[in-house]
Backbone as XML, in Angstrom:
<?xml version="1.0"?>
<chain id="A" units="angstrom">
  <residue number="1" name="UNK">
    <atom name="N" x="9.590" y="3.691" z="-5.214"/>
    <atom name="CA" x="9.621" y="2.538" z="-5.375"/>
    <atom name="C" x="10.062" y="2.335" z="-7.152"/>
  </residue>
  <residue number="2" name="UNK">
    <atom name="N" x="10.976" y="1.658" z="-7.581"/>
    <atom name="CA" x="11.615" y="1.003" z="-8.607"/>
    <atom name="C" x="10.527" y="0.783" z="-9.583"/>
  </residue>
  <residue number="3" name="UNK">
    <atom name="N" x="10.711" y="1.344" z="-10.809"/>
    <atom name="CA" x="9.500" y="0.522" z="-11.873"/>
    <atom name="C" x="9.295" y="-1.675" z="-11.958"/>
  </residue>
  <residue number="4" name="UNK">
    <atom name="N" x="10.374" y="-1.759" z="-11.454"/>
    <atom name="CA" x="10.578" y="-3.199" z="-11.977"/>
    <atom name="C" x="10.461" y="-3.548" z="-10.426"/>
  </residue>
  <residue number="5" name="UNK">
    <atom name="N" x="10.272" y="-2.514" z="-9.590"/>
    <atom name="CA" x="9.570" y="-3.346" z="-8.515"/>
    <atom name="C" x="8.157" y="-3.011" z="-8.126"/>
  </residue>
  <residue number="6" name="UNK">
    <atom name="N" x="7.397" y="-2.072" z="-8.748"/>
    <atom name="CA" x="6.068" y="-1.901" z="-8.829"/>
    <atom name="C" x="5.238" y="-2.454" z="-9.697"/>
  </residue>
  <residue number="7" name="UNK">
    <atom name="N" x="6.364" y="-3.369" z="-11.080"/>
    <atom name="CA" x="5.213" y="-4.141" z="-11.813"/>
    <atom name="C" x="5.107" y="-5.570" z="-10.835"/>
  </residue>
  <residue number="8" name="UNK">
    <atom name="N" x="5.842" y="-5.783" z="-10.102"/>
    <atom name="CA" x="5.600" y="-7.057" z="-8.979"/>
    <atom name="C" x="4.237" y="-6.808" z="-8.156"/>
  </residue>
  <residue number="9" name="UNK">
    <atom name="N" x="3.860" y="-5.731" z="-7.861"/>
    <atom name="CA" x="3.352" y="-5.301" z="-7.044"/>
    <atom name="C" x="1.814" y="-5.393" z="-7.571"/>
  </residue>
  <residue number="10" name="UNK">
    <atom name="N" x="0.628" y="-5.838" z="-6.565"/>
    <atom name="CA" x="-0.901" y="-6.328" z="-6.936"/>
    <atom name="C" x="-1.431" y="-4.929" z="-7.396"/>
  </residue>
  <residue number="11" name="UNK">
    <atom name="N" x="-0.838" y="-3.891" z="-7.135"/>
    <atom name="CA" x="-1.519" y="-2.381" z="-7.868"/>
    <atom name="C" x="-1.278" y="-1.988" z="-9.215"/>
  </residue>
  <residue number="12" name="UNK">
    <atom name="N" x="-0.347" y="-2.604" z="-9.950"/>
    <atom name="CA" x="0.587" y="-2.208" z="-10.706"/>
    <atom name="C" x="-0.505" y="-2.873" z="-12.442"/>
  </residue>
  <residue number="13" name="UNK">
    <atom name="N" x="-0.445" y="-1.913" z="-13.118"/>
    <atom name="CA" x="-1.405" y="-2.282" z="-14.610"/>
    <atom name="C" x="-2.597" y="-2.680" z="-14.160"/>
  </residue>
  <residue number="14" name="UNK">
    <atom name="N" x="-2.862" y="-3.878" z="-15.031"/>
    <atom name="CA" x="-4.410" y="-4.531" z="-15.234"/>
    <atom name="C" x="-4.836" y="-5.204" z="-13.893"/>
  </residue>
  <residue number="15" name="UNK">
    <atom name="N" x="-3.550" y="-5.091" z="-12.865"/>
    <atom name="CA" x="-3.359" y="-5.757" z="-11.347"/>
    <atom name="C" x="-4.419" y="-4.953" z="-10.325"/>
  </residue>
  <residue number="16" name="UNK">
    <atom name="N" x="-4.193" y="-3.364" z="-10.959"/>
    <atom name="CA" x="-4.408" y="-2.446" z="-9.891"/>
    <atom name="C" x="-6.152" y="-2.322" z="-10.238"/>
  </residue>
  <residue number="17" name="UNK">
    <atom name="N" x="-6.442" y="-2.280" z="-11.550"/>
    <atom name="CA" x="-7.653" y="-1.926" z="-11.865"/>
    <atom name="C" x="-8.744" y="-3.265" z="-11.163"/>
  </residue>
  <residue number="18" name="UNK">
    <atom name="N" x="-8.072" y="-4.557" z="-10.951"/>
    <atom name="CA" x="-9.159" y="-5.718" z="-10.689"/>
    <atom name="C" x="-8.834" y="-5.617" z="-9.089"/>
  </residue>
  <residue number="19" name="UNK">
    <atom name="N" x="-7.764" y="-5.325" z="-8.718"/>
    <atom name="CA" x="-7.277" y="-4.926" z="-7.068"/>
    <atom name="C" x="-8.690" y="-3.593" z="-6.446"/>
  </residue>
  <residue number="20" name="UNK">
    <atom name="N" x="-8.497" y="-2.692" z="-7.118"/>
    <atom name="CA" x="-8.853" y="-1.773" z="-7.142"/>
    <atom name="C" x="-11.038" y="-1.795" z="-6.942"/>
  </residue>
  <residue number="21" name="UNK">
    <atom name="N" x="-11.218" y="-2.905" z="-7.900"/>
    <atom name="CA" x="-12.946" y="-3.120" z="-8.007"/>
    <atom name="C" x="-13.354" y="-4.503" z="-6.876"/>
  </residue>
  <residue number="22" name="UNK">
    <atom name="N" x="-11.808" y="-5.331" z="-6.736"/>
    <atom name="CA" x="-12.214" y="-6.186" z="-5.475"/>
    <atom name="C" x="-12.111" y="-5.223" z="-4.108"/>
  </residue>
  <residue number="23" name="UNK">
    <atom name="N" x="-11.409" y="-4.194" z="-4.126"/>
    <atom name="CA" x="-11.180" y="-3.402" z="-2.369"/>
    <atom name="C" x="-12.019" y="-2.510" z="-2.461"/>
  </residue>
  <residue number="24" name="UNK">
    <atom name="N" x="-13.207" y="-2.238" z="-3.069"/>
    <atom name="CA" x="-13.903" y="-0.906" z="-2.913"/>
    <atom name="C" x="-14.410" y="-0.985" z="-1.697"/>
  </residue>
  <residue number="25" name="UNK">
    <atom name="N" x="-14.664" y="-1.917" z="-1.340"/>
    <atom name="CA" x="-15.485" y="-1.770" z="-0.012"/>
    <atom name="C" x="-14.503" y="-1.872" z="1.167"/>
  </residue>
  <residue number="26" name="UNK">
    <atom name="N" x="-12.793" y="-1.894" z="1.021"/>
    <atom name="CA" x="-12.766" y="-1.979" z="2.235"/>
    <atom name="C" x="-12.455" y="-0.502" z="2.558"/>
  </residue>
  <residue number="27" name="UNK">
    <atom name="N" x="-11.725" y="-0.471" z="4.188"/>
    <atom name="CA" x="-11.411" y="0.630" z="4.467"/>
    <atom name="C" x="-9.944" y="1.164" z="4.191"/>
  </residue>
  <residue number="28" name="UNK">
    <atom name="N" x="-9.953" y="2.109" z="4.143"/>
    <atom name="CA" x="-8.023" y="2.631" z="4.083"/>
    <atom name="C" x="-7.379" y="2.443" z="4.782"/>
  </residue>
  <residue number="29" name="UNK">
    <atom name="N" x="-7.666" y="1.776" z="5.954"/>
    <atom name="CA" x="-6.729" y="1.682" z="6.639"/>
    <atom name="C" x="-6.448" y="-0.517" z="5.860"/>
  </residue>
  <residue number="30" name="UNK">
    <atom name="N" x="-7.606" y="-0.947" z="6.182"/>
    <atom name="CA" x="-7.690" y="-2.639" z="5.372"/>
    <atom name="C" x="-6.213" y="-1.991" z="4.118"/>
  </residue>
  <residue number="31" name="UNK">
    <atom name="N" x="-7.158" y="-1.610" z="2.950"/>
    <atom name="CA" x="-6.330" y="-1.344" z="2.239"/>
    <atom name="C" x="-4.779" y="-0.890" z="2.082"/>
  </residue>
  <residue number="32" name="UNK">
    <atom name="N" x="-4.483" y="-0.428" z="3.181"/>
    <atom name="CA" x="-3.296" y="0.130" z="3.011"/>
    <atom name="C" x="-2.230" y="-1.099" z="3.969"/>
  </residue>
  <residue number="33" name="UNK">
    <atom name="N" x="-2.984" y="-1.579" z="4.514"/>
    <atom name="CA" x="-2.127" y="-2.904" z="5.600"/>
    <atom name="C" x="-1.937" y="-4.061" z="3.947"/>
  </residue>
  <residue number="34" name="UNK">
    <atom name="N" x="-2.747" y="-4.161" z="3.133"/>
    <atom name="CA" x="-2.599" y="-4.815" z="2.087"/>
    <atom name="C" x="-1.420" y="-4.545" z="1.454"/>
  </residue>
  <residue number="35" name="UNK">
    <atom name="N" x="-1.604" y="-3.014" z="0.772"/>
    <atom name="CA" x="-0.472" y="-2.491" z="0.096"/>
    <atom name="C" x="0.953" y="-2.516" z="1.207"/>
  </residue>
  <residue number="36" name="UNK">
    <atom name="N" x="0.939" y="-2.699" z="2.280"/>
    <atom name="CA" x="2.081" y="-2.519" z="2.919"/>
    <atom name="C" x="2.580" y="-4.197" z="2.597"/>
  </residue>
  <residue number="37" name="UNK">
    <atom name="N" x="1.861" y="-5.256" z="2.885"/>
    <atom name="CA" x="2.071" y="-6.819" z="2.932"/>
    <atom name="C" x="2.518" y="-6.634" z="1.755"/>
  </residue>
  <residue number="38" name="UNK">
    <atom name="N" x="1.857" y="-6.058" z="0.269"/>
    <atom name="CA" x="2.573" y="-6.539" z="-1.228"/>
    <atom name="C" x="4.352" y="-6.098" z="-1.113"/>
  </residue>
  <residue number="39" name="UNK">
    <atom name="N" x="4.398" y="-4.802" z="-0.792"/>
    <atom name="CA" x="5.230" y="-4.237" z="-1.134"/>
    <atom name="C" x="7.095" y="-4.678" z="-0.148"/>
  </residue>
  <residue number="40" name="UNK">
    <atom name="N" x="6.208" y="-5.202" z="1.109"/>
    <atom name="CA" x="7.343" y="-6.428" z="1.929"/>
    <atom name="C" x="7.965" y="-7.333" z="1.658"/>
  </residue>
  <residue number="41" name="UNK">
    <atom name="N" x="6.156" y="-7.988" z="0.572"/>
    <atom name="CA" x="6.686" y="-8.967" z="-0.120"/>
    <atom name="C" x="7.755" y="-8.965" z="-1.526"/>
  </residue>
  <residue number="42" name="UNK">
    <atom name="N" x="7.935" y="-7.603" z="-1.950"/>
    <atom name="CA" x="9.017" y="-7.566" z="-3.476"/>
    <atom name="C" x="10.270" y="-7.236" z="-2.895"/>
  </residue>
  <residue number="43" name="UNK">
    <atom name="N" x="9.963" y="-6.190" z="-1.577"/>
    <atom name="CA" x="11.515" y="-5.879" z="-1.264"/>
    <atom name="C" x="11.270" y="-5.131" z="0.028"/>
  </residue>
  <residue number="44" name="UNK">
    <atom name="N" x="12.013" y="-5.545" z="1.062"/>
    <atom name="CA" x="11.726" y="-5.203" z="2.394"/>
    <atom name="C" x="12.617" y="-4.183" z="2.455"/>
  </residue>
  <residue number="45" name="UNK">
    <atom name="N" x="13.559" y="-4.015" z="1.480"/>
    <atom name="CA" x="14.361" y="-2.393" z="1.772"/>
    <atom name="C" x="13.332" y="-1.546" z="1.849"/>
  </residue>
  <residue number="46" name="UNK">
    <atom name="N" x="11.997" y="-1.676" z="1.350"/>
    <atom name="CA" x="10.928" y="-0.221" z="1.858"/>
    <atom name="C" x="10.259" y="0.082" z="2.980"/>
  </residue>
  <residue number="47" name="UNK">
    <atom name="N" x="11.211" y="-0.803" z="3.913"/>
    <atom name="CA" x="10.610" y="-0.675" z="5.272"/>
    <atom name="C" x="10.388" y="0.620" z="6.047"/>
  </residue>
  <residue number="48" name="UNK">
    <atom name="N" x="11.466" y="1.687" z="5.834"/>
    <atom name="CA" x="12.128" y="2.921" z="6.516"/>
    <atom name="C" x="10.940" y="3.935" z="5.739"/>
  </residue>
  <residue number="49" name="UNK">
    <atom name="N" x="10.861" y="3.811" z="3.879"/>
    <atom name="CA" x="9.810" y="4.513" z="3.643"/>
    <atom name="C" x="8.433" y="4.407" z="4.217"/>
  </residue>
  <residue number="50" name="UNK">
    <atom name="N" x="8.094" y="3.446" z="4.479"/>
    <atom name="CA" x="6.983" y="2.626" z="4.913"/>
    <atom name="C" x="6.745" y="3.432" z="6.074"/>
  </residue>
  <residue number="51" name="UNK">
    <atom name="N" x="7.576" y="3.322" z="6.671"/>
    <atom name="CA" x="7.494" y="3.777" z="8.403"/>
    <atom name="C" x="7.050" y="5.309" z="8.154"/>
  </residue>
  <residue number="52" name="UNK">
    <atom name="N" x="7.907" y="5.963" z="7.495"/>
    <atom name="CA" x="7.970" y="7.665" z="7.087"/>
    <atom name="C" x="6.288" y="7.672" z="6.767"/>
  </residue>
  <residue number="53" name="UNK">
    <atom name="N" x="5.519" y="6.714" z="5.521"/>
    <atom name="CA" x="4.461" y="6.985" z="5.400"/>
    <atom name="C" x="3.267" y="6.994" z="6.267"/>
  </residue>
  <residue number="54" name="UNK">
    <atom name="N" x="3.582" y="5.563" z="7.412"/>
    <atom name="CA" x="2.691" y="5.178" z="8.245"/>
    <atom name="C" x="2.541" y="6.537" z="9.445"/>
  </residue>
  <residue number="55" name="UNK">
    <atom name="N" x="3.874" y="7.411" z="9.927"/>
    <atom name="CA" x="3.405" y="8.390" z="10.637"/>
    <atom name="C" x="3.220" y="9.630" z="10.228"/>
  </residue>
  <residue number="56" name="UNK">
    <atom name="N" x="3.162" y="9.421" z="8.415"/>
    <atom name="CA" x="2.567" y="10.794" z="8.026"/>
    <atom name="C" x="1.060" y="10.463" z="8.356"/>
  </residue>
  <residue number="57" name="UNK">
    <atom name="N" x="0.373" y="9.944" z="7.728"/>
    <atom name="CA" x="-1.128" y="9.261" z="7.878"/>
    <atom name="C" x="-1.552" y="9.988" z="9.346"/>
  </residue>
  <residue number="58" name="UNK">
    <atom name="N" x="-0.663" y="8.815" z="10.701"/>
    <atom name="CA" x="-0.919" y="8.840" z="11.664"/>
    <atom name="C" x="-1.408" y="10.369" z="12.310"/>
  </residue>
  <residue number="59" name="UNK">
    <atom name="N" x="-0.016" y="11.375" z="11.829"/>
    <atom name="CA" x="0.016" y="12.425" z="12.299"/>
    <atom name="C" x="-1.356" y="13.549" z="11.353"/>
  </residue>
  <residue number="60" name="UNK">
    <atom name="N" x="-0.941" y="13.065" z="10.373"/>
    <atom name="CA" x="-2.054" y="13.947" z="9.856"/>
    <atom name="C" x="-2.913" y="14.007" z="9.017"/>
  </residue>
  <residue number="61" name="UNK">
    <atom name="N" x="-3.354" y="12.745" z="9.133"/>
    <atom name="CA" x="-4.700" y="12.152" z="8.841"/>
    <atom name="C" x="-5.525" y="11.164" z="9.934"/>
  </residue>
  <residue number="62" name="UNK">
    <atom name="N" x="-4.857" y="11.445" z="11.153"/>
    <atom name="CA" x="-5.455" y="10.068" z="12.041"/>
    <atom name="C" x="-7.164" y="9.307" z="11.684"/>
  </residue>
  <residue number="63" name="UNK">
    <atom name="N" x="-7.628" y="10.527" z="11.043"/>
    <atom name="CA" x="-9.302" y="9.372" z="11.328"/>
    <atom name="C" x="-8.945" y="8.170" z="10.256"/>
  </residue>
  <residue number="64" name="UNK">
    <atom name="N" x="-8.335" y="8.246" z="9.205"/>
    <atom name="CA" x="-8.497" y="7.365" z="8.016"/>
    <atom name="C" x="-7.673" y="6.054" z="8.413"/>
  </residue>
  <residue number="65" name="UNK">
    <atom name="N" x="-6.987" y="6.155" z="10.083"/>
    <atom name="CA" x="-5.994" y="4.789" z="10.243"/>
    <atom name="C" x="-6.786" y="3.934" z="11.241"/>
  </residue>
  <residue number="66" name="UNK">
    <atom name="N" x="-8.113" y="4.677" z="11.328"/>
    <atom name="CA" x="-9.205" y="4.017" z="12.423"/>
    <atom name="C" x="-9.957" y="2.921" z="12.175"/>
  </residue>
</chain>
């Protein structure tokens, strides 16, 4: 991800610390879904990489995706 795009996300800098604190009780899947929505709001050009990431988690860490 380009730095300028990352700076617009909810996980960048101080927002990242606030997000981490607010979402500590969420499942990995719920947090990942929020991250994906956030990235899509910045630039939909990341969709292929997002799909690749999801396929990786589904194939290698399926328990996290439940």
